[in-house]
C-alpha positions as CSV (number, residue, x, y, z in Angstrom):
1,X,-61.3,-17.9,-179.2
2,X,-59.5,-21.1,-180.3
3,X,-62.3,-24.1,-181.3
4,X,-59.1,-26.4,-179.5
5,X,-59.3,-24.3,-175.8
6,X,-63.3,-23.8,-176.5
7,X,-63.2,-27.9,-176.3
8,X,-61.3,-28.2,-173.7
9,X,-63.5,-26.1,-171.3
10,X,-66.4,-27.6,-172.7
11,X,-65.3,-30.9,-171.9
12,X,-63.7,-30.2,-169.0
13,X,-66.6,-28.7,-167.3
14,X,-68.6,-31.9,-168.4
15,X,-66.9,-34.3,-167.0
16,X,-66.4,-32.4,-163.2
17,X,-70.3,-32.6,-163.7
18,X,-70.4,-36.1,-164.6
19,X,-68.4,-37.1,-161.4
20,X,-70.7,-35.0,-159.4
21,X,-73.6,-37.0,-160.7
22,X,-72.2,-40.5,-161.0
23,X,-71.3,-40.5,-157.4
24,X,-74.8,-39.2,-156.4
25,X,-76.3,-41.8,-158.1
26,X,-74.3,-44.6,-156.4
27,X,-74.6,-43.5,-152.8
28,X,-78.2,-43.2,-152.8
29,X,-78.7,-46.5,-154.0
30,X,-76.3,-47.8,-151.4
31,X,-78.0,-46.0,-148.7
32,X,-81.3,-47.3,-150.6
33,X,-79.9,-51.0,-149.7
34,X,-80.1,-49.9,-146.2
35,X,-84.0,-49.4,-145.9
36,X,-84.3,-52.9,-147.6
37,X,-84.6,-56.0,-146.2
38,X,-83.6,-59.9,-147.0
39,X,-83.2,-58.7,-150.9
40,X,-82.0,-62.4,-152.9
41,X,-79.3,-62.0,-155.8
42,X,-82.2,-61.7,-158.3
43,X,-83.8,-58.9,-156.4
44,X,-79.8,-57.1,-156.1
45,X,-79.2,-57.3,-159.6
46,X,-82.2,-55.6,-160.3
47,X,-81.8,-53.1,-158.5
48,X,-78.1,-52.7,-159.8
49,X,-78.3,-53.4,-163.4
50,X,-80.2,-50.5,-164.1
51,X,-77.6,-48.0,-162.7
52,X,-75.4,-49.4,-165.5
53,X,-77.9,-49.1,-167.8
54,X,-78.8,-45.3,-167.4
55,X,-75.3,-45.2,-168.4
56,X,-75.2,-46.9,-171.3
57,X,-72.3,-49.5,-170.5
58,X,-73.9,-52.3,-169.8
59,X,-72.2,-54.0,-172.6
60,X,-68.9,-53.0,-171.2
61,X,-69.9,-54.5,-167.8
62,X,-71.5,-57.5,-168.7
63,X,-67.9,-58.2,-170.8
64,X,-66.3,-58.1,-167.6
65,X,-68.3,-59.4,-164.9
66,X,-71.1,-62.1,-165.0
67,X,-73.6,-60.5,-163.2
68,X,-74.5,-56.8,-161.2
69,X,-73.9,-56.9,-157.9
70,X,-72.9,-54.0,-155.6
71,X,-69.3,-54.7,-155.6
72,X,-69.0,-55.2,-159.4
73,X,-71.2,-52.3,-159.7
74,X,-69.5,-49.8,-157.8
75,X,-65.8,-50.2,-158.1
76,X,-67.3,-50.3,-162.4
77,X,-68.4,-46.9,-161.5
78,X,-66.1,-45.0,-159.6
79,X,-62.1,-46.6,-159.8
80,X,-62.4,-48.7,-162.9
81,X,-59.9,-46.5,-165.3
82,X,-60.8,-48.8,-168.3
83,X,-64.7,-47.3,-168.0
84,X,-64.7,-43.9,-169.6
85,X,-67.4,-42.9,-167.6
86,X,-66.3,-43.6,-163.9
87,X,-65.4,-41.3,-161.6
88,X,-62.0,-41.6,-161.6
89,X,-62.1,-41.4,-165.4
90,X,-64.2,-38.3,-165.5
91,X,-62.1,-36.6,-163.0
92,X,-58.7,-37.5,-164.8
93,X,-60.5,-36.3,-168.2
94,X,-61.2,-32.8,-166.5
95,X,-57.8,-32.7,-165.2
96,X,-56.3,-33.4,-168.2
97,X,-58.2,-30.7,-170.0
98,X,-57.4,-28.5,-167.9
99,X,-54.1,-29.2,-168.3
100,X,-54.5,-28.8,-171.9
101,X,-55.8,-25.3,-171.5
102,X,-54.0,-24.6,-168.1
103,X,-53.7,-20.7,-169.4
104,X,-57.4,-20.2,-169.7
105,X,-58.1,-20.9,-166.7
106,X,-56.9,-19.7,-162.6
107,X,-54.9,-20.6,-160.2
108,X,-57.5,-21.4,-157.8
109,X,-59.2,-23.6,-160.1
110,X,-56.0,-25.7,-161.3
111,X,-55.0,-26.3,-157.7
112,X,-58.4,-27.6,-156.7
113,X,-58.8,-29.6,-159.7
114,X,-55.5,-31.7,-159.2
115,X,-55.8,-31.6,-155.6
116,X,-59.3,-33.8,-156.3
117,X,-57.3,-35.9,-159.3
118,X,-54.1,-36.6,-156.7
119,X,-56.9,-37.5,-153.7
120,X,-58.8,-40.0,-156.1
121,X,-55.8,-41.9,-157.0
122,X,-54.7,-42.2,-154.0
123,X,-54.3,-45.0,-151.1
124,X,-56.7,-42.1,-148.9
125,X,-59.5,-42.5,-151.0
126,X,-59.4,-46.8,-151.3
127,X,-59.2,-46.3,-147.2
128,X,-62.1,-43.7,-147.0
129,X,-64.3,-46.2,-149.7
130,X,-63.6,-49.1,-147.8
131,X,-64.2,-47.4,-144.1
132,X,-67.5,-45.0,-145.3
133,X,-68.5,-45.1,-148.8
134,X,-71.1,-42.2,-147.1
135,X,-67.9,-39.7,-146.3
136,X,-66.7,-40.5,-150.2
137,X,-68.9,-39.8,-152.0
138,X,-69.9,-36.5,-149.7
139,X,-66.0,-36.1,-150.5
140,X,-66.7,-36.3,-154.3
141,X,-70.2,-33.7,-154.5
142,X,-68.3,-31.4,-152.0
143,X,-65.3,-31.0,-154.0
144,X,-67.6,-30.8,-157.1
145,X,-69.5,-28.1,-155.7
146,X,-66.4,-26.3,-155.1
147,X,-65.4,-26.4,-158.7
148,X,-68.0,-25.2,-159.8
149,X,-68.2,-22.0,-157.3
150,X,-64.4,-21.3,-158.0
151,X,-65.5,-21.3,-161.9
152,X,-68.1,-18.9,-161.0
153,X,-66.2,-16.7,-158.7
154,X,-62.6,-16.7,-160.4
155,X,-63.1,-17.3,-163.8
156,X,-63.8,-14.5,-166.3
157,X,-67.5,-14.5,-168.0
158,X,-66.0,-14.3,-171.5
159,X,-66.6,-17.0,-174.4
160,X,-64.8,-19.4,-172.4
161,X,-66.5,-19.1,-169.5
162,X,-69.8,-19.7,-171.4
163,X,-68.3,-22.9,-173.1
164,X,-68.0,-24.4,-168.9
165,X,-71.6,-23.4,-168.4
166,X,-72.9,-25.2,-171.9
167,X,-70.8,-28.5,-170.7
168,X,-72.2,-28.1,-167.4
169,X,-75.8,-27.7,-167.9
170,X,-76.0,-29.9,-171.0
171,X,-74.1,-33.1,-168.4
172,X,-76.5,-32.3,-165.9
173,X,-79.6,-32.2,-167.4
174,X,-78.4,-35.6,-169.4
175,X,-78.0,-37.2,-165.8
176,X,-81.2,-36.2,-164.4
177,X,-83.3,-37.9,-167.2
178,X,-81.3,-40.6,-166.5
179,X,-81.6,-40.7,-162.7
180,X,-85.1,-40.8,-163.5
181,X,-84.9,-43.3,-165.9
182,X,-83.3,-45.7,-163.7
183,X,-86.5,-46.0,-161.6
184,X,-88.9,-45.2,-164.5
185,X,-91.0,-48.4,-163.4
186,X,-92.2,-46.3,-160.4
187,X,-94.0,-43.7,-162.5
188,X,-97.9,-44.2,-163.4
189,X,-98.9,-43.8,-167.2
190,X,-102.7,-43.4,-168.3
191,X,-102.6,-47.0,-169.9
192,X,-101.0,-48.4,-166.4
193,X,-101.6,-46.8,-163.3
194,X,-100.1,-48.3,-160.2
195,X,-100.6,-48.1,-156.5
196,X,-97.9,-46.4,-154.4
197,X,-95.4,-49.1,-152.2
198,X,-93.4,-48.4,-149.3
199,X,-90.9,-49.2,-151.5
200,X,-92.0,-47.0,-154.4
201,X,-91.8,-43.9,-151.5
202,X,-88.4,-44.6,-150.8
203,X,-87.0,-45.1,-154.2
204,X,-88.7,-42.0,-154.6
205,X,-87.1,-40.0,-151.7
206,X,-83.6,-41.5,-152.7
207,X,-83.9,-40.0,-156.2
208,X,-85.0,-36.5,-155.0
209,X,-82.0,-36.6,-152.5
210,X,-79.8,-38.0,-155.1
211,X,-80.4,-34.9,-156.8
212,X,-80.1,-32.5,-153.9
213,X,-84.0,-31.9,-154.4
214,X,-85.2,-32.9,-151.3
215,X,-85.9,-29.9,-149.1
216,X,-86.8,-28.1,-152.6
217,X,-89.6,-30.7,-153.4
218,X,-90.7,-30.7,-149.6
219,X,-91.2,-26.6,-149.6
220,X,-92.9,-27.1,-152.9
221,X,-95.3,-29.7,-152.0
222,X,-95.2,-30.8,-148.9
223,X,-94.1,-34.1,-147.1
224,X,-96.4,-35.9,-149.3
225,X,-94.3,-38.4,-151.9
226,X,-96.2,-38.6,-155.1
227,X,-94.4,-40.0,-158.5
228,X,-95.9,-37.5,-160.7
229,X,-95.2,-34.6,-158.6
230,X,-91.6,-36.1,-157.9
231,X,-90.9,-35.8,-162.2
232,X,-93.0,-32.5,-162.5
233,X,-90.0,-31.0,-159.9
234,X,-87.1,-32.8,-161.5
235,X,-87.9,-31.8,-165.1
236,X,-90.5,-29.3,-165.6
237,X,-89.8,-26.6,-162.6
238,X,-88.9,-22.9,-163.5
239,X,-86.7,-22.5,-160.2
240,X,-85.2,-25.9,-159.3
241,X,-81.2,-25.3,-160.3
242,X,-81.1,-29.0,-161.0
243,X,-84.2,-29.4,-163.3
244,X,-84.1,-30.0,-167.2
245,X,-85.9,-27.0,-167.6
246,X,-83.5,-24.9,-165.3
247,X,-80.4,-26.5,-167.0
248,X,-81.9,-26.2,-170.8
249,X,-82.9,-22.7,-169.8
250,X,-78.8,-21.6,-168.7
251,X,-77.9,-23.9,-171.4
252,X,-79.9,-21.8,-174.0
253,X,-78.5,-18.5,-172.8
254,X,-75.0,-19.4,-173.0
255,X,-75.2,-20.2,-176.4
256,X,-77.1,-17.4,-177.6
257,X,-74.0,-15.5,-175.5
258,X,-71.0,-16.9,-177.2
259,X,-72.8,-15.7,-180.5
260,X,-74.3,-12.7,-179.4
261,X,-77.6,-13.4,-181.4
262,X,-80.8,-12.0,-179.4
263,X,-83.0,-14.4,-177.7
264,X,-85.4,-15.9,-179.8
265,X,-83.2,-15.9,-182.6
266,X,-80.2,-18.3,-183.9
267,X,-77.4,-18.3,-186.1
268,X,-76.2,-22.0,-185.5
269,X,-78.4,-25.6,-184.8
270,X,-77.2,-25.6,-181.8
271,X,-79.0,-22.7,-180.8
272,X,-82.4,-23.6,-182.7
273,X,-82.4,-26.9,-181.3
274,X,-81.6,-25.5,-177.5
275,X,-84.4,-23.0,-178.2
276,X,-86.7,-25.3,-179.3
277,X,-86.2,-27.5,-176.4
278,X,-86.7,-25.0,-173.7
279,X,-89.8,-24.0,-175.6
280,X,-91.6,-27.5,-175.1
281,X,-90.8,-27.4,-171.7
282,X,-91.9,-24.1,-171.2
283,X,-95.1,-25.0,-172.8
284,X,-95.5,-28.9,-171.4
285,X,-96.7,-30.7,-168.8
286,X,-95.8,-34.0,-166.6
287,X,-98.7,-35.6,-167.8
288,X,-97.7,-35.5,-171.5
289,X,-94.9,-37.1,-170.8
290,X,-97.0,-40.3,-168.4
291,X,-98.9,-40.5,-171.4
292,X,-96.5,-41.6,-174.2
293,X,-94.5,-43.6,-171.0
294,X,-91.7,-41.7,-169.0
295,X,-89.1,-44.0,-170.4
296,X,-90.4,-42.4,-174.2
297,X,-90.6,-39.2,-173.1
298,X,-86.8,-39.4,-171.5
299,X,-85.2,-41.1,-174.2
300,X,-86.4,-38.1,-176.6
301,X,-84.8,-36.0,-173.9
302,X,-81.8,-37.9,-174.3
303,X,-81.9,-37.8,-178.1
304,X,-82.2,-33.9,-178.2
305,X,-79.2,-33.4,-175.5
306,X,-77.2,-35.3,-178.0
307,X,-78.0,-33.8,-180.7
308,X,-77.7,-30.3,-179.0
309,X,-74.1,-31.5,-178.5
310,X,-73.3,-32.7,-181.9
311,X,-74.4,-29.2,-183.7
312,X,-72.7,-27.3,-180.8
313,X,-69.2,-29.3,-182.2
314,X,-70.2,-28.1,-186.2
315,X,-70.5,-24.8,-185.3
316,X,-67.7,-24.4,-183.0
317,X,-65.1,-27.2,-182.6
318,X,-65.2,-28.9,-186.5
319,X,-63.5,-25.9,-187.8
320,X,-60.8,-25.9,-191.4
321,X,-57.3,-26.3,-189.7
322,X,-54.7,-24.5,-191.2
323,X,-52.1,-27.2,-191.5
324,X,-51.9,-30.6,-190.7
325,X,-50.6,-30.9,-187.5
326,X,-52.8,-28.9,-186.2
327,X,-55.5,-31.4,-187.5
328,X,-53.5,-34.2,-185.6
329,X,-53.6,-32.7,-182.2
330,X,-57.3,-32.2,-182.3
331,X,-58.3,-35.4,-183.7
332,X,-55.9,-37.3,-181.0
333,X,-58.0,-35.0,-178.2
334,X,-61.7,-35.8,-179.8
335,X,-60.5,-39.5,-179.5
336,X,-59.4,-39.3,-175.7
337,X,-63.0,-37.8,-175.3
338,X,-64.9,-40.8,-176.7
């Protein structure tokens, strides 16, 4: 497979997943405001600013908006075409990557992705956003799930498909840590134990719903919502399909399917790093994460995800070019992804 094709399939899948997860984060925070009463400007800023910080775009946001409010944050994360991590930008980039490898994907996938792209840029999407944000985000989530199912059911499970799996699970694992990090102050540590408040319980419940984990959590732990149980489920569960451990396991398997290397072996740094991280998650526990502080632990995970992504690029994408024209094309594509 050409490295350019692998690159486009990988990023197409990542951007679909990114749009889905951004929709989940914003939707849940909007819904959470309905449970709170009489929030002043400072409280509203404290509610919204962590969302921007979780995407790493606070500098860009503050350069264009004086303060974090519901309208400014949601516009920045949903419809701002100059924000590369907004929903509309993610869907546009997913569609552009799919267009560049149109012959490598199925008609069904292209039709659904193109339909989502045209809808998000239409007045109908804006009208739905104004009348019912919950329905708007449900449309994004449902279409993202449809795209994931279409990829699984219609695309041949060859090298290209596994590159799509790597992109999907790497993005999903990263976003789960960012969702947790948004409310990391709720979680106790050995040095700073804390008592749960009603607001904490509401925020934890909203976090579970944003990850489609509420029903799975109740089945595993019952109705009581405790911070350490929530973190344990979203990080260390080996059965919940959106947990960090589950995503890293699927990511590690996809990497080895691409190279053909046997389990517990590695042929490049991406496989080495993913295998090491999977072992840490398999034999780790939430007590270890809370002992050093959940924020610090999640930061470490995000650094490891970035390292796996960089190693994947070095192993498969950054290959010697046969001529200058090919190099120019790939460099232009890389600049679009930044």
